[in-house]
N, C-alpha and C positions, 0 to 999 in steps of 0.2 A: 377032449372037447374040441368041437369043430372051431376053425377059424371065424365061421361066419357067428356062430352062436357068443364067442368071445367078444365081436366085435359088437352084438345087439348088447351084450350085457354091459360094456364098455359105454356104449352111448346112453343107454337107459341112468347106470350109475350117475354119469356125469350131468343127464339132466335134471335128475332129483337132486342132487348136491346144488344145482343152481337154483332151480324152483320150488322145492321144497315139496312139489305136488307129485300125487302118484301119475305113473307115464304109462299114456295109451299107446298102443300101437300107430294109429294116426298120428300122434304128435311126434312121435320119433321119427316117422318117415319125413316130416316136414321140416324137422331142424337137423336132419343127418342125413348124408349121404350114403344109403346104404345098399341102392342099387337092387332092392328085394322089394317083393308085393307084401301088403298088409297081411296076408293069409300066411306068409313065411315068418314073419315076425312074430305074429301070433303063437304059429306053431313053436318057435323058438323059445316064446315066453314060457310055453307050457313045459319045455324040456328045462330052462332054468328052474321054475318054480317046483318041478319034480324033484331035482337035486337039491333043493333047499336053498338056491342063492338068491330068488325073488319070491315076493308074496304079494297076494290081494288084499289090501287093507279092509276092502269091502267090496260086496259080491259084484258091482257093478263099475266098480273104481278101476283105474291103471293099477300098474305093478310099482312096487318100491323094493329096494335091494334089503336083504335081510342081512342079521351080522354076517353070516357065511359069504354073504355076497360082498359085503364090504372087503372082508378079508382076502376073497380071492382076488379082487380089484386090486388092490394094494400090493400084493406078494405076487401076481401072476401078470397083471396088466400095468400098474403104475409105473414100474421101471423100464418100460417099454415106450411109453406114452410120449409123444411129441413134446407135451408139456414141461417134462422135465427139462428137456435143453432150452424150452423157452424161460423156464425160472432160472434157469443158470445164467442165461444171456441178461434176463432183466436184473437179477441180482448183481451180475457183474458192471453193468451199466450204472445202476444206484450207487453202488460203491466208489466207481470212480467219481461220479458226480459229488457223492459224500466227499471224499478225500480231497477233490478240487475247493468245494466250499469252505472245508475245515482248514486247508492251506490259505486260502484268502483271509481266513477270520485271523489265522497266525500271524500273517504278514501285516494285516491291519493293525492288530494289537501291537506288533513290535514297532511298528512306525509312531504310533502315540508315545511311545517310549522313546524312541529316538529324536523326535522332534521336540519333547519337553525338556530332555537333557542337553540336546545343541543348541536350543535357542533359534534353531533354522526351519526349514521347509524340511520335512522328511517326505520322500515319494517312492512308488513303487511301481513296477510293470508286470504283468503275468502274461506271457507271450500267447498270442492268439485269443485273449480276453481284453484286458483293458489296462489303464494306468490311474492310480489315484495318490492322493497326498493329503499331508495334514501339517498344521503348521503357518499357513500363508501370514498369519497376524503376526508371528515372531518376525517375520521379515519386514512387514509393514510398520512395525515399530523401531527400525534399526535407525540411527541418526542418517545414515548414508541415504535411506530411501525417502526418510521423512523431508529431506532437503531437496531430492528429486523424485518427486511422485510418479513423474511420468515413466523412471526406471521400474518401479514397483508394479506400475500398469504394465510393463511389458513382460514381467515375471509371471506374473498372473494368467495374461494373455497367452503366454508360452504353456502353463501347466494345463490351462482349461482347453487349450487345442490339443487333446490328449493324444489324437492319433498321429501326428505331428512329431508331438515329444516322446510317444513309444517308439514310433519308427527311428528315431534318433538312438533311443536306447537299444533297440534290437541290432541295429548296426554297429552298435562299437564291440570291437574284438578285446576282450579283457580275460586274462587268464583265469581259472575257475579258484575261487577264495579270494581274489586280489581285489583291494579296493585302489582305484586309480582316480587320481585327482585332476581336475581341469581349474586352472586358474586364469579368469580374465578372458582374453582374447582366445585361449585354448579351446575353449566352449565353440561348439560346433553350429550353435545358433548365436546370430547376432544380438537379439532381443537379451541376452543373458551374458552378454560379455562384460558386464560391470560385475558378474559375481562368480564365485567359486562352486565347482560341483564336486561330490565325490560319488563315485558309482561303483556298484559290486555285483557281478553276475552271482545267480544262485541256480541249483539243481535240486528238485527234490522228488526223486522219482520221475513221472510224465511231465511235472510242473519244471518251467522254466521261466525265469524273469531277472529282473534287477531291482538292486534298493539303492537308495542314496539321499545325499543331504544337499541341499542348494541353499546358499546364503551370500552376505556380502562377503568380499575377498577378505575381509577382516573378521575372518572366523578362528577358531582354535583347531589347527589341520589336525594334529595329533591327537587331541581329546576325540574329534570327530570321526578319525580314521579308528579308533580303538573300538568307538560306539558300534562302527559297522562292522567290523570285526566280531564282535560280540553279537550284535543282531544276526549275522549269518548262523552263527552255531543255535540260535533259536529257532530260526526258519528251517534248518536242515534237520 
């Protein structure tokens, strides 16, 4: 079968799939860059109808594919169609987005557990995305911050200033799967110098980030460190 005939069959099948309406030669020339005349399209229609690949549902109607026409389209044309590559690219992108969302959900669910068990703020950041946290109320109820509410306000300010806090986390150089502890003035932001902070980096495929705990210096360091180590196992 000539390349031109195949191209016209492909255009007809794709048009009918899209519209469910019989396809006339004029319609095909309007919707596809075939670079042929209307007479040529009609001649090719006659050829395709003669070999049983298309048919006329009514005398004056356009053409529609037959079962044989669909079979030819699937077997001989479909595998060469640019849409195959388009679908591959779309599917890959969808899966990447899906995996990212699932990873976010897993991190967020893990933070809920860490915040509840530690009694502190649990936070995380995903590089090139955002940072988020749970459990601020835990810190606000701590005696240290009930007595000095301005310090509690500073903690909230740091956490809500997401970009600055995220930049701090991204700048940290911590070995893989290791939990680093910052106490008091060891924290790189003055506003949280009244706190202790535990941070651990993680990498899951293309997703990188940090997970951590922030709270008063009077915290259960060994317990909280073990919490983060177990949290990493879940995230990874």
